[in-house]
C-alpha positions in Angstrom: 0.0 0.0 0.0 2.8 2.4 0.9 4.6 1.4 -2.3 1.5 2.3 -4.4 1.1 5.6 -2.6 4.7 6.6 -3.2 4.4 5.9 -6.9 1.2 8.0 -7.1 2.9 10.9 -5.3 6.0 10.6 -7.5 3.9 10.6 -10.7 1.8 13.6 -9.5 4.9 15.6 -8.6 6.4 14.8 -12.0 3.3 15.9 -13.8 3.1 19.2 -11.9 6.8 19.8 -12.6 6.4 19.1 -16.3 3.3 21.3 -16.5 5.2 24.2 -14.8 8.0 23.8 -17.3 5.8 23.6 -20.3 3.7 26.5 -19.1 6.8 28.8 -19.1 8.5 30.3 -22.2 11.8 28.7 -21.3 13.1 25.2 -22.2 14.9 24.1 -19.0 17.9 21.7 -18.8 17.0 19.0 -16.3 20.5 18.3 -14.9 24.3 18.4 -15.3 26.9 15.7 -15.5 30.3 15.9 -14.0 32.5 15.6 -17.1 36.0 16.4 -18.0 36.2 18.4 -21.2 37.4 21.3 -23.3 35.6 23.6 -25.7 35.9 26.4 -28.2 33.0 28.4 -29.5 32.1 28.8 -33.2 29.4 29.1 -35.7 29.0 25.4 -35.9 30.2 23.0 -33.2 31.7 19.5 -33.6 31.5 17.2 -30.6 34.3 14.8 -29.5 34.4 11.8 -27.3 37.9 10.4 -26.2 39.3 7.9 -23.7 41.4 10.5 -21.9 41.2 8.7 -18.5 41.3 5.0 -18.0 39.4 4.7 -14.7 35.9 5.8 -13.5 35.6 6.3 -9.7 32.1 6.1 -8.2 31.6 7.8 -4.8 30.3 5.8 -2.0 26.5 5.7 -1.6 25.0 6.9 1.7 21.4 6.6 0.6 20.6 9.8 2.5 21.7 12.4 0.1 21.8 12.7 -3.7 24.8 10.6 -5.0 27.8 12.5 -6.2 28.5 12.0 -9.9 31.4 9.7 -10.8 34.7 11.2 -11.8 37.7 10.0 -13.8 41.3 9.1 -13.0 44.5 7.7 -14.6 45.1 10.4 -17.3 46.4 9.0 -20.7 48.7 11.3 -22.6 48.3 9.5 -25.9 44.5 9.8 -25.8 44.8 13.5 -24.9 46.9 14.0 -28.0 44.0 12.6 -30.1 41.7 15.2 -28.5 44.2 17.9 -29.3 44.4 16.7 -32.8 40.7 17.4 -33.2 41.3 20.9 -31.9 44.3 21.3 -34.3 42.2 20.1 -37.3 39.4 22.6 -36.5 41.9 25.4 -36.1 43.5 24.4 -39.4 40.1 24.4 -41.2 39.2 27.8 -39.7 42.4 29.2 -41.2 41.8 27.6 -44.6 40.1 30.1 -47.0 39.1 27.3 -49.4 37.2 25.2 -46.9 34.2 26.6 -45.1 35.0 30.2 -45.9 33.5 32.8 -43.5 32.5 30.0 -41.2 34.1 29.4 -37.8 34.0 25.9 -36.3 34.1 25.2 -32.7 34.3 22.0 -30.6 33.0 20.5 -27.4 35.2 17.5 -26.3 34.5 15.2 -23.4 36.3 12.4 -21.7 34.4 9.0 -21.6 36.8 7.5 -19.0 36.6 4.0 -20.8 33.2 3.7 -19.2 29.9 3.1 -21.0 27.9 5.2 -18.5 30.3 8.1 -18.7 30.4 7.9 -22.6 26.6 8.0 -22.7 26.5 10.9 -20.3 28.9 12.8 -22.5 27.0 12.0 -25.7 23.7 13.2 -24.2 25.4 16.4 -23.1 26.7 16.9 -26.6 23.3 16.3 -28.2 21.2 18.3 -25.7 23.8 21.0 -24.9 24.8 22.3 -21.5 23.0 25.7 -21.4 20.7 26.1 -18.5 17.7 27.2 -20.7 16.6 28.0 -24.2 14.3 30.9 -25.0 12.5 28.9 -27.7 9.6 27.2 -26.2 9.7 24.0 -28.4 13.5 23.5 -28.0 13.9 23.8 -31.8 16.6 25.3 -33.8 20.1 24.0 -34.8 21.4 21.3 -32.5 24.2 22.1 -30.0 26.6 20.0 -32.1 26.1 19.1 -35.8 28.4 16.1 -35.7 30.4 14.0 -33.2 33.9 12.6 -33.6 34.1 9.4 -31.6 33.6 7.3 -29.6 36.7 5.2 -29.7 35.0 2.2 -28.0 32.8 -0.1 -30.0 30.5 -0.7 -27.0 30.0 3.0 -26.4 29.5 3.7 -30.1 26.8 1.0 -30.3 24.9 2.5 -27.4 25.3 6.1 -28.5 24.5 5.4 -32.2 21.4 3.5 -31.1 20.0 6.6 -29.5 21.5 9.5 -31.5 20.9 7.5 -34.7 17.2 8.0 -34.1 17.7 11.7 -34.7 20.2 11.1 -37.5 23.1 12.9 -35.6 26.2 12.1 -37.7 28.8 10.2 -35.7 32.3 9.6 -37.2 34.4 7.2 -35.0 38.1 7.1 -35.3 38.6 3.8 -33.4 35.4 1.8 -33.1 35.9 -1.3 -35.2 33.0 -3.6 -34.4 31.7 -5.1 -37.6 28.2 -4.8 -36.2 28.3 -1.1 -36.7 28.2 -1.6 -40.4 24.5 -2.4 -40.1 22.9 0.6 -41.8 19.4 -0.3 -40.6 20.5 -0.1 -36.9 23.1 2.7 -37.2 22.0 4.9 -40.1 24.2 7.9 -39.2 27.4 6.1 -38.1 30.6 6.5 -40.0 34.2 5.6 -39.2 37.7 6.4 -40.5 39.1 3.1 -39.3 38.4 -0.3 -41.1 35.8 -2.6 -39.6 36.7 -5.6 -37.5 35.5 -7.8 -40.4 38.5 -6.6 -42.3 40.8 -6.6 -39.3 40.0 -10.3 -38.6 40.6 -11.2 -42.3 43.9 -9.4 -42.1 45.0 -11.3 -39.0 43.9 -14.6 -40.6 46.1 -13.7 -43.6 49.1 -13.3 -41.3 48.3 -16.7 -39.7 48.0 -18.3 -43.2 51.2 -16.6 -44.4 53.3 -18.2 -41.6 51.4 -21.5 -41.5 50.0 -21.1 -38.0 46.9 -23.3 -37.9 46.7 -23.9 -34.1 46.1 -20.7 -32.1 44.8 -19.5 -28.9 42.2 -16.8 -28.8 41.9 -14.2 -26.0 39.4 -11.3 -26.2 37.9 -8.6 -24.0 34.5 -8.9 -22.5 33.0 -6.1 -24.6 31.4 -5.6 -28.0 34.7 -5.1 -29.6 36.2 -8.3 -28.4 33.0 -10.5 -28.6 32.2 -9.5 -32.2 35.8 -9.8 -33.3 36.0 -13.3 -31.7 32.9 -14.4 -33.5 34.3 -13.2 -36.8 37.6 -14.8 -36.1 36.0 -18.2 -35.5 34.3 -18.0 -38.8 37.3 -16.8 -40.8 39.8 -19.2 -39.4 37.6 -22.1 -40.4 37.6 -20.9 -44.0 41.4 -20.8 -43.9 41.6 -24.3 -42.4 43.0 -23.3 -39.0 41.6 -24.1 -35.6 41.2 -22.3 -32.2 42.9 -24.3 -29.5 41.1 -22.4 -26.7 39.0 -19.2 -26.4 39.2 -17.2 -23.2 37.5 -13.9 -22.2 39.4 -11.2 -20.3 37.2 -10.2 -17.4 35.7 -6.8 -16.8 36.7 -6.5 -13.2 40.3 -7.8 -13.6 39.3 -10.7 -11.3 42.5 -12.4 -10.2 41.0 -15.9 -10.3 39.9 -15.4 -13.9 43.3 -14.1 -14.9 45.0 -17.2 -13.2 42.6 -19.4 -15.1 43.6 -17.9 -18.4 47.3 -18.2 -17.8 46.9 -21.8 -16.8 45.1 -22.5 -20.0 47.8 -20.8 -22.0 50.5 -22.8 -20.3 48.7 -26.1 -20.8 47.9 -25.5 -24.4 50.2 -26.8 -27.2 49.3 -23.7 -29.2 52.3 -21.3 -29.4 50.5 -18.4 -31.1 48.1 -16.2 -29.1 45.7 -13.9 -30.9 44.4 -11.1 -28.7 41.4 -8.8 -29.4 41.4 -6.4 -26.6 42.0 -2.8 -25.5 45.0 -2.1 -23.2 42.8 -1.7 -20.1 41.6 -5.3 -20.3 45.0 -6.7 -21.3 47.3 -5.2 -18.7 46.3 -7.6 -15.8 47.0 -10.6 -18.1 50.4 -9.2 -19.1 51.3 -8.7 -15.5 50.4 -12.4 -14.8 52.5 -13.4 -17.8 55.5 -11.6 -16.4 54.9 -13.0 -12.9 54.8 -16.6 -14.2 57.7 -16.1 -16.6 55.6 -17.3 -19.5 57.9 -17.1 -22.5 57.9 -19.0 -25.8 54.6 -17.5 -27.1 54.1 -15.6 -30.3 51.5 -12.8 -29.7 49.3 -11.4 -32.4 48.0 -8.0 -31.5 44.8 -6.4 -32.7 44.8 -2.8 -33.7 43.4 -1.8 -30.3 46.7 -2.5 -28.5 49.3 -3.0 -31.2 50.5 0.5 -30.8 49.7 1.1 -27.2 52.7 2.6 -25.3 51.3 1.1 -22.1 52.5 -2.3 -23.2 56.0 -1.1 -24.2 57.6 -1.2 -20.8 61.0 -2.8 -20.6 59.7 -5.5 -18.1 57.5 -6.8 -20.9 60.4 -7.1 -23.5 61.3 -10.7 -22.8 57.7 -11.8 -23.3 56.3 -9.5 -26.0 59.3 -8.9 -28.3 58.6 -10.4 -31.7 54.9 -9.6 -31.4 53.1 -9.1 -34.7 50.2 -6.7 -34.8 48.1 -4.8 -37.2 47.6 -1.1 -36.8 45.6 1.6 -38.5 47.4 3.4 -41.2 50.2 5.7 -40.0 50.0 9.3 -41.2 51.8 12.6 -40.9 50.1 15.9 -39.9 52.1 19.0 -40.7 52.2 21.5 -37.9 50.6 19.3 -35.3 53.8 19.1 -33.2 54.1 22.8 -32.9 50.4 23.1 -32.1 50.8 20.6 -29.3 53.7 22.6 -27.8 51.8 25.9 -27.9 49.1 24.5 -25.6 48.4 26.5 -22.4 46.4 25.8 -19.3 43.0 27.3 -18.6 41.1 28.2 -15.5 37.7 27.9 -17.3 35.7 25.0 -15.7 34.6 23.9 -19.2 38.3 23.4 -20.1 39.1 21.4 -17.0 40.7 18.7 -19.1 43.5 21.1 -19.9 43.9 21.8 -16.2 44.2 18.0 -15.4 46.6 17.6 -18.3 48.9 20.3 -17.1 49.0 18.9 -13.5 49.7 15.4 -14.8 52.4 16.6 -17.2 54.4 18.7 -14.8 53.5 17.0 -11.5 52.1 20.1 -10.0 48.8 21.5 -8.8 46.8 24.7 -9.4 45.3 24.4 -5.9 46.9 27.2 -3.8 44.7 27.0 -0.7 46.4 23.8 0.6 49.4 21.8 -0.3 48.5 18.6 -2.1 50.7 15.6 -1.6 51.4 12.7 -3.8 52.3 10.0 -1.2 55.2 11.3 0.7 56.1 14.0 -1.9 54.5 17.5 -1.6 53.3 18.7 -5.0 54.5 22.1 -6.3 52.1 24.8 -7.4 51.5 25.1 -11.2 52.2 28.5 -12.6 50.8 27.9 -16.1 54.1 29.0 -17.6 55.8 25.6 -17.7 57.5 24.8 -21.0 56.0 21.7 -22.9 59.1 21.6 -25.2 61.1 20.3 -22.3 58.9 17.2 -22.0 59.2 13.9 -23.7 55.9 12.0 -23.4 53.5 10.2 -25.8 51.6 13.6 -26.0 54.5 15.2 -27.9 55.5 12.1 -29.9 54.1 12.6 -33.5 56.3 9.9 -35.1 53.5 7.3 -35.0 50.3 9.1 -35.7 47.6 6.4 -36.2 44.6 7.0 -34.0 45.3 10.8 -34.1 45.5 10.6 -37.9 42.1 9.0 -37.9 40.7 11.8 -35.7 42.2 14.3 -38.2 40.4 12.6 -41.1 37.1 12.4 -39.2 37.1 16.1 -38.5 37.9 16.9 -42.1 35.2 14.5 -43.3 32.6 16.4 -41.2 34.0 19.7 -42.5 33.9 18.6 -46.1 30.3 17.4 -45.7 29.3 20.8 -44.2 31.2 22.6 -47.0 29.4 20.6 -49.7 26.1 21.3 -47.9 26.7 25.0 -48.0 27.7 24.9 -51.7 24.2 23.7 -52.6 22.3 25.9 -55.1 18.7 26.5 -54.4 16.5 24.6 -56.9 19.2 22.0 -57.5 19.4 20.5 -54.0 19.1 16.9 -53.1 16.1 17.2 -50.8 12.4 17.4 -51.3 11.5 19.7 -54.1 15.2 20.1 -55.1 15.6 22.2 -52.0 18.8 22.8 -50.0 19.4 22.7 -46.3 18.7 25.8 -44.2 21.9 26.9 -42.6 20.0 28.7 -39.8 18.0 25.6 -39.0 20.3 22.8 -40.0 19.0 19.2 -39.5 21.5 16.5 -38.7 20.1 14.1 -41.3 20.9 16.6 -44.0 24.6 16.6 -43.0 24.5 12.7 -43.0 23.4 12.9 -46.7 26.5 14.9 -47.6 28.8 12.9 -45.3 27.9 9.7 -47.2 29.2 11.3 -50.4 32.5 12.8 -49.0 35.5 12.2 -51.2 38.8 14.0 -50.6 42.5 13.5 -50.2 44.5 14.5 -47.1 47.8 16.4 -47.1 49.6 13.1 -46.5 48.1 11.7 -49.7 45.5 9.3 -48.2 42.1 9.1 -50.0 39.1 9.4 -47.7 35.6 8.2 -48.6 32.9 6.0 -47.1 31.2 2.9 -48.6 27.5 2.3 -48.4 27.9 1.0 -44.8 29.9 4.1 -43.7 33.2 2.1 -43.5 36.5 3.5 -44.6 38.9 2.1 -47.1 40.4 -1.1 -45.7 44.1 -0.8 -45.1 46.4 -1.7 -42.2 50.0 -1.6 -41.4 51.7 -4.8 -40.1 53.9 -4.1 -37.0 56.6 -6.0 -35.3 57.7 -5.4 -31.8 61.5 -5.3 -31.6 63.9 -4.6 -28.8 65.1 -1.0 -28.7 68.6 0.2 -27.8 67.4 1.5 -24.4 65.9 -1.9 -23.5 62.3 -0.9 -24.3 60.1 -2.2 -27.0 60.3 -0.5 -30.4 57.4 -0.9 -32.9 58.6 -1.4 -36.5 56.4 -1.4 -39.5 57.2 -4.6 -41.6 54.3 -4.7 -44.1 50.9 -3.6 -45.3 47.7 -5.5 -45.8 44.8 -4.1 -47.8 41.8 -5.3 -49.7 40.8 -4.5 -53.2 37.8 -5.5 -55.3 39.9 -6.9 -58.1 42.6 -8.8 -56.1 40.9 -9.4 -52.8 43.0 -9.5 -49.6 46.7 -8.7 -50.3 49.4 -9.1 -47.6 52.9 -7.7 -48.2 55.6 -8.4 -45.7 59.3 -7.7 -45.5 60.5 -11.1 -44.1 64.1 -9.8 -43.6 62.8 -7.0 -41.2 61.0 -9.4 -38.9 62.2 -10.1 -35.4 61.3 -13.4 -33.7 61.3 -14.0 -29.9 62.8 -17.5 -30.2 66.2 -19.2 -30.3 67.3 -19.5 -33.0 65.7 -16.6 -34.6 63.3 -18.6 -36.7 59.6 -18.5 -37.5 57.9 -20.2 -34.6 55.6 -23.2 -35.3 52.1 -23.5 -34.0 50.3 -26.6 -35.3 48.3 -29.2 -33.5 49.7 -31.9 -35.8 52.6 -31.7 -38.2 51.7 -31.7 -41.9 51.1 -35.0 -43.5 53.7 -35.7 -46.2 52.8 -36.9 -49.7 51.9 -40.5 -49.6 49.7 -40.1 -46.6 46.3 -38.6 -45.8 44.8 -36.8 -42.8 42.6 -38.7 -40.4 40.8 -36.5 -37.8 41.1 -37.4 -34.2 37.8 -38.0 -32.6 36.6 -35.2 -30.4 39.3 -32.8 -31.5 39.3 -29.9 -34.1 40.1 -30.7 -37.7 43.7 -29.4 -37.2 44.4 -32.3 -34.9 44.9 -35.4 -37.0 46.9 -38.5 -37.7 48.8 -39.2 -40.9 47.7 -42.5 -42.3 49.6 -44.1 -45.3 47.6 -44.4 -48.5 46.4 -47.9 -49.3 47.9 -49.8 -52.2 46.7 -48.3 -55.5 46.0 -44.9 -54.0 48.4 -41.9 -53.8 48.6 -38.4 -52.5 51.1 -36.1 -54.1 50.3 -33.0 -52.0 50.9 -32.1 -48.4 48.0 -32.5 -45.9 45.9 -34.4 -48.4 42.4 -35.1 -47.1 41.8 -38.2 -49.3 44.1 -40.4 -51.3 43.5 -40.5 -55.0 42.8 -43.7 -56.9 45.3 -44.5 -59.7 44.0 -45.0 -63.2 43.3 -48.6 -64.3 46.7 -49.2 -65.9 48.7 -47.5 -63.1 49.6 -48.4 -59.6 51.0 -46.5 -56.6 54.8 -46.6 -56.1 56.5 -47.5 -52.9 56.2 -44.1 -51.4 52.5 -43.8 -52.5 53.2 -40.3 -53.9 52.8 -41.0 -57.6 51.2 -43.5 -60.0 53.5 -45.7 -62.1 52.5 -48.0 -64.9 51.5 -51.4 -63.6 53.8 -54.4 -64.1 52.5 -56.4 -67.0 52.4 -60.1 -66.0 52.3 -63.1 -68.4 54.0 -66.4 -68.6 57.2 -65.5 -70.5 60.1 -67.5 -71.7 62.4 -65.6 -69.4 60.3 -66.6 -66.3 61.7 -69.6 -64.4 58.3 -71.2 -64.6 58.1 -70.6 -68.3 61.6 -72.0 -68.8 60.7 -75.2 -66.9 57.5 -75.7 -68.8 59.2 -75.0 -72.2 61.9 -77.5 -71.3 59.3 -80.2 -70.4 57.4 -79.5 -73.6 60.5 -79.9 -75.7 61.6 -82.9 -73.8 58.2 -84.6 -74.4 58.5 -83.7 -78.1 61.9 -85.3 -78.2 60.6 -88.4 -76.5 57.9 -88.7 -79.1 60.4 -88.3 -81.8 62.6 -90.9 -80.2 59.8 -93.4 -79.9 58.9 -92.6 -83.6 62.5 -93.4 -84.6 62.5 -96.6 -82.6 59.1 -97.7 -84.2 60.3 -96.7 -87.6 63.5 -98.7 -87.2 61.6 -101.7 -86.0 58.5 -101.2 -88.2 58.6 -104.8 -89.5 58.6 -106.4 -86.1 55.4 -107.9 -84.8 55.0 -105.6 -81.8 55.0 -102.6 -84.0 52.9 -104.1 -86.8 50.4 -105.4 -84.3 47.2 -103.4 -83.8 47.7 -101.2 -86.9 51.2 -99.5 -86.8 49.6 -96.6 -88.7 47.5 -95.7 -85.7 50.6 -95.8 -83.5 52.5 -93.4 -85.7 49.4 -91.1 -85.8 49.1 -91.3 -82.0 52.8 -90.3 -81.7 52.3 -87.4 -84.1 49.3 -86.1 -82.2 51.2 -86.4 -78.9 54.1 -84.4 -80.4 51.5 -81.8 -81.4 50.2 -81.8 -77.8 53.6 -81.2 -76.5 54.4 -78.5 -79.0 51.1 -76.6 -78.6 52.3 -75.7 -75.1 54.7 -73.2 -76.7 51.6 -71.2 -77.9 50.6 -70.7 -74.2 54.0 -69.1 -73.3 55.0 -65.6 -74.2 53.1 -62.3 -74.5 49.6 -63.0 -75.8 48.9 -61.9 -79.3 45.8 -62.3 -81.4 47.1 -65.2 -83.5 48.6 -67.1 -80.5 45.3 -66.6 -78.6 43.3 -68.0 -81.6 45.7 -70.9 -82.2 46.5 -72.1 -78.7 43.1 -73.6 -77.8 42.3 -74.6 -81.3 45.6 -76.5 -81.7 45.3 -77.9 -78.2 41.7 -79.1 -78.8 42.4 -80.6 -82.2 45.7 -82.3 -81.1 44.0 -83.9 -78.1 41.0 -85.1 -80.1 43.3 -86.6 -82.7 45.2 -88.3 -79.9 42.1 -89.6 -78.0 40.4 -90.7 -81.3 43.5 -92.7 -82.2 43.5 -94.4 -78.8 39.7 -95.0 -79.1 40.1 -96.6 -82.5 43.1 -98.7 -81.2 40.9 -99.9 -78.4 38.1 -100.8 -80.8 40.7 -102.6 -82.9 41.9 -104.6 -79.9 38.4 -105.7 -79.1 37.6 -106.5 -82.8 40.8 -108.6 -83.1 40.0 -110.5 -79.9 36.5 -111.2 -81.1 37.7 -112.3 -84.5 39.8 -115.0 -82.9 36.6 -116.7 -81.8 34.5 -118.7 -84.3 31.4 -116.6 -83.7 33.3 -113.3 -84.3 35.3 -113.9 -87.4 33.3 -111.4 -89.4 33.9 -108.5 -86.8 37.3 -107.5 -88.2 36.2 -107.1 -91.7 33.9 -104.3 -90.7 36.7 -102.5 -89.0 39.6 -102.6 -91.4 42.3 -100.0 -92.0 40.1 -97.7 -94.1 37.3 -97.7 -91.5 39.9 -96.9 -88.8 41.3 -93.9 -90.8 37.8 -92.7 -91.5 36.8 -92.9 -87.9 39.8 -90.8 -86.8 39.1 -88.3 -89.4 35.4 -88.0 -88.6 36.0 -87.6 -84.9 38.8 -85.0 -85.4 36.7 -83.2 -88.0 33.9 -82.6 -85.4 36.5 -80.8 -83.2 37.7 -78.8 -86.2 34.1 -77.7 -86.8 33.7 -76.7 -83.1 36.9 -74.6 -83.2 35.9 -73.0 -86.5 32.6 -71.9 -85.2 34.1 -70.7 -82.0 36.8 -68.7 -83.7 34.4 -67.2 -86.2 31.8 -66.1 -83.7 33.7 -65.2 -80.5 37.4 -65.5 -81.1 39.8 -65.4 -78.1 41.7 -62.1 -78.0 44.5 -60.6 -75.9 43.1 -59.0 -72.7 44.6 -56.9 -69.9 43.0 -58.1 -66.7 43.1 -56.0 -63.6 40.8 -58.2 -61.5 43.1 -61.0 -60.4 46.0 -58.9 -59.0 45.2 -55.2 -58.5 48.8 -54.2 -58.5 49.6 -55.9 -61.8 48.1 -56.2 -65.3 47.7 -59.9 -66.2 48.0 -60.1 -69.9 46.0 -63.1 -70.9 43.9 -64.5 -73.7 40.2 -64.0 -73.1 38.4 -67.1 -74.3 35.7 -65.0 -75.9 32.9 -67.6 -75.6 32.5 -69.8 -72.5 30.2 -72.0 -74.5 32.8 -72.6 -77.2 35.6 -73.4 -74.8 33.2 -75.7 -72.8 32.2 -77.6 -75.9 35.9 -78.0 -76.9 36.8 -79.5 -73.5 33.5 -81.4 -73.2 34.1 -83.1 -76.6 37.6 -84.2 -75.5 36.2 -85.4 -72.2 33.5 -87.4 -74.0 36.0 -89.2 -76.2 38.3 -89.9 -73.3 35.4 -91.3 -71.3 34.3 -93.6 -74.1 37.9 -94.8 -74.6 38.3 -95.4 -70.9 35.0 -97.4 -70.8 35.9 -99.6 -73.8 39.4 -100.2 -72.5 38.1 -101.0 -69.0 35.6 -103.6 -70.5 38.5 -105.2 -72.5 40.7 -105.5 -69.5 40.1 -109.3 -69.1 41.6 -110.2 -72.5 44.6 -112.6 -72.5 47.6 -110.9 -70.9 50.1 -111.3 -73.7 47.6 -110.0 -76.2 46.0 -107.4 -74.1 47.0 -103.8 -74.9 43.7 -102.6 -73.4 45.3 -102.6 -69.9 47.8 -100.0 -70.9 45.1 -98.0 -72.7 43.0 -98.2 -69.5 45.8 -97.0 -67.4 46.6 -94.1 -69.8 43.0 -93.0 -69.9 42.8 -93.2 -66.1 45.8 -90.8 -65.9 44.3 -88.5 -68.5 40.9 -88.3 -66.9 42.4 -87.8 -63.4 44.6 -84.9 -64.7 41.8 -83.1 -66.4 39.3 -83.6 -63.6 41.9 -82.0 -61.2 42.6 -79.3 -63.8 39.2 -77.6 -63.5 39.3 -76.4 -59.8 43.0 -75.7 -60.1 42.5 -73.5 -63.2 39.6 -71.6 -61.7 41.4 -70.8 -58.4 44.8 -69.9 -60.0 45.4 -66.2 -60.5 47.1 -64.6 -63.5 49.9 -66.4 -65.2 49.5 -69.4 -62.9 46.2 -70.2 -64.6 48.1 -70.6 -67.8 50.7 -72.7 -66.1 48.0 -75.0 -64.7 46.6 -75.5 -68.2 50.1 -76.2 -69.6 50.8 -78.6 -66.7 47.6 -80.5 -67.4 48.5 -80.8 -71.1 52.0 -82.0 -70.3 50.9 -84.4 -67.6 48.2 -86.0 -69.7 50.5 -86.2 -72.7 53.4 -87.8 -70.7 50.8 -90.1 -69.2 49.6 -91.3 -72.6 53.2 -91.5 -74.0 54.5 -93.5 -71.1 51.5 -95.8 -70.5 51.0 -96.8 -74.1 54.5 -96.8 -75.6 56.9 -97.5 -72.7 56.0 -101.3 -72.5 56.5 -101.7 -76.3 59.8 -99.9 -76.3 60.8 -102.0 -73.3 60.3 -105.2 -75.3 61.8 -103.8 -78.5 65.0 -102.6 -76.9 65.5 -104.9 -73.9 63.7 -108.1 -74.7 63.8 -108.6 -78.5 63.2 -112.4 -78.0 59.7 -111.5 -77.0 59.2 -109.4 -80.1 57.8 -112.4 -82.1 54.3 -113.2 -83.3 54.1 -116.4 -81.2 55.2 -114.5 -78.1 52.6 -111.8 -78.7 49.8 -114.4 -79.4 50.9 -116.3 -76.3 51.4 -119.7 -78.1 54.7 -120.4 -76.5 53.1 -120.3 -73.2 50.3 -122.6 -74.3 52.9 -125.2 -75.6 54.7 -125.1 -72.3 
């Protein structure tokens, strides 16, 4: 109830107060902020926001009185130089008759104390003014400032642009780099003379790519600048193929425990390159911890926010930060700035209290005369205001490395050129509604934004200044290297440039000879999770780890990789195979049964030996052709059988050597016809034996006349002719051809004869098998004939060997790869041929040569035995 009552009383009071204000003719300022600043009056005022102090102090709250406003401490000379550069640029423009003639520019500059709340207070003060009241009842008229230079912080720029952008107040930042600020829908009046973080991140990734650093640690500040930069970095490094080993946030409050955690992560990581997106205020506590723990051996990559910060150049940091690579905004030169800085004098005006603070910090004195101020044990002297700045040597007077200050200079001139173009507008030809021009006496901020978007000029240093459709400046950075100076401090040396062009894209130019490395020996440090995979291997990612962490697995046989860090191995073409190192494809070894091969030599020798045996038996039979054992059972068939066996032995030679079309066509045809001729001769001999035996009996005397010599020849010819027809049909329809086979042995090309038609080859072998089976059956049935007369026993034994060999041939042939299949076929031919030769002709040669007394008709007919 009391809470509701208080709210009602508060709203009633506020309504009465507002009504009293609106009822008067004055527009009252509702309050003041305690801000450090400096000002200069003029026809048009430019605002400025700078980080002159690094610390904001909030008074203690008593909850009894209105809280005192916060104030700032830890004055930064380098940032104050930036503020004075704005004053110098405005002074230079006022003295330039060609730019804004008859117009005097002024400025209101405030210190944001590296604090969002203070920056917002300063921005509101610039936008609303600091006058107590306005006579115009509706608070209309030209704004207190027509444009703002700053803020240097991305977080503050986001907050300020979100509010002032609603009123289209032009803001030109010299140091806010967050890529989010390029969003024209959210920040329609924001511009900057420093490249966006999107470019900065790409530039840093280019450096990592240049040196092959794929395994890096990422550290960033807990603000919009660091967070957005880290997000972009994660995306860009993936495109490059790199990985982030760890990602840590620098705390807002410099918490000791958080800093200790970050240093522990750095020490435990195998990454040797640390990429840091941070402002100096966030980074200093971490660097102190690095020194305390003696953490050497790291390569630091600095973002533009701290790459040139003199705070980090202390000699105590030299062993740890020398060799640091960083990118910095483009260095420029401003003629006359140094003399202007030295001409500065103190002021007693409360609106210029920033000058007063600067003077006290520069000379270690105080303007307070009522009481002596002490600085610890030392009593401060009184400032006279006549101290000589030329005797000082501080970052304030150092104009050798003008980077942020040069951006401030360009920002002021951009606003001035936009205002100049606005004032040059001719009525009736203007860009606004009805071709009107802006009213100088009632200038609207959005009108200046229109001209600011079209600004295009060149500075005295020669740099081109313009903005793209997002308000971003031309992307260009200097690459810096931190090197040891002669006095033991850190010296920043420019070693390259990185810029981005529409035609060529990102271009990085480095002077490798000018680089200094913080390593022994002075070589480029390495930072990879896994060493590169050499040619002949491929990368295999480790489970649960980033893609930069991998194992190198050798390529399988038949696959190669001829590049470093290959993702996959490449399959060699059909007629090629991987070499021993698996880094190139070489022609496959062509395999066939050659005459130089030991196996080929052995089989050729056996073939020729069998041929010689046949020739020898033929000579023996020819020499003893009139003897009974030769003449018995048709000697003509015996010679025909020897001839066919010789052809069987010789056809083996067609299977050896590199396959050619004629050898492929002849080998199976000659083999099939030779074996049919051989088996048909044996079949006829078997039939003759049976016919002769039957003719010796009274009831079978007429059997032999139906199977005389003519019938025997005719039978052999007919049986052989059938095989000739089979071969002719096979060769004419699907002839065997040479074929390079990759299926048997993937690493070799088996040069073989493709049979062309399986049916034709099967009929050839089937017909041989049929004749052999019939011969075996007839010989087996005639096995009980009288011993001395019985040749059927030997024929039976020979057919048994023949059939056993060819039955075993089928599975052996099918399971043998490459040239061994041909060897199996040759072995079957030789084994069956030797079996026939030995089983049929060896007993006869034995009698002819060793027992000629048994080579008589009586002995053969068995009559001597009967008499005995």
